[in-house]
DOTIVEX-552299 format. One line per field, with one value per residue (C-alpha): residue in one letter; chain; x, y negated, z negated. Coordinates in steps of 0.2 Angstrom, whole numbers, m for minus. Layout:
residu <- (a,...)
chaine <- (A,...)
X <- (X,...)
Y <- (Y,...)
Z <- (Z,...)
This chain:
residu <- (m,t,p,q,a,n,s,n,r,p,a,c,f,g,d,l,e,r,v,f,p,n,g,s,k,g,l,r,e,v,a,a,g,c,w,d,c,n,h,r,l,d,c,l,r,v,a,a,s,g,q,g,g,e,a,l,a,e,e,k,a,r,r,g,d,p,e,g,m,v,g,f,m,r,r,w,s,r,r,k,t,a,s,r,r,e,d,s)
chaine <- (A,A,A,A,A,A,A,A,A,A,A,A,A,A,A,A,A,A,A,A,A,A,A,A,A,A,A,A,A,A,A,A,A,A,A,A,A,A,A,A,A,A,A,A,A,A,A,A,A,A,A,A,A,A,A,A,A,A,A,A,A,A,A,A,A,A,A,A,A,A,A,A,A,A,A,A,A,A,A,A,A,A,A,A,A,A,A,A)
X <- (377,371,366,378,395,393,394,408,419,432,427,439,429,427,436,448,460,462,462,470,480,495,510,529,529,513,505,489,496,487,488,500,485,477,488,482,466,449,439,455,449,429,438,445,433,419,432,435,419,410,416,433,428,431,445,455,452,454,472,476,470,481,498,496,504,517,520,514,499,493,497,488,470,471,470,457,447,450,445,429,427,425,416,400,401,401,389,375)
Y <- (m496,m481,m477,m459,m469,m485,m469,m461,m480,m482,m489,m505,m507,m525,m530,m542,m541,m526,m523,m540,m548,m560,m550,m556,m573,m582,m573,m559,m545,m529,m517,m503,m488,m494,m492,m474,m480,m477,m492,m500,m515,m515,m516,m531,m540,m537,m545,m557,m562,m561,m572,m568,m578,m595,m590,m587,m604,m615,m605,m607,m624,m630,m620,m633,m638,m652,m666,m685,m689,m675,m663,m673,m675,m656,m650,m663,m655,m639,m642,m654,m640,m627,m634,m643,m619,m619,m630,m622)
Z <- (m362,m366,m384,m381,m373,m391,m401,m393,m396,m411,m427,m422,m407,m403,m420,m412,m429,m426,m409,m405,m420,m420,m419,m425,m414,m419,m403,m402,m396,m393,m405,m400,m407,m394,m378,m373,m378,m362,m369,m373,m358,m361,m381,m379,m370,m380,m393,m386,m380,m397,m411,m406,m391,m402,m412,m399,m390,m403,m407,m391,m393,m407,m401,m387,m374,m363,m377,m371,m366,m356,m365,m379,m369,m363,m385,m390,m371,m377,m395,m394,m378,m394,m407,m393,m392,m412,m415,m399)
């Protein structure tokens, strides 16, 4: 992206907690002010790809899948993958 395009971005661009905060039910939701923003899609992609991506993967792993051994193995696998990304 060009430097000029970067200067047009709002201050909240790519900030996971501002553009994709936890909602009232514990799931992440796009912030109300972001729906009309022209940068929304790029902003969410940037927020989910950096350190925010690791946080999202960890949250998804904690939320879990169905109970039982299969659910346990899926959660364990996701958490292991997230841990490996953090180590590298």
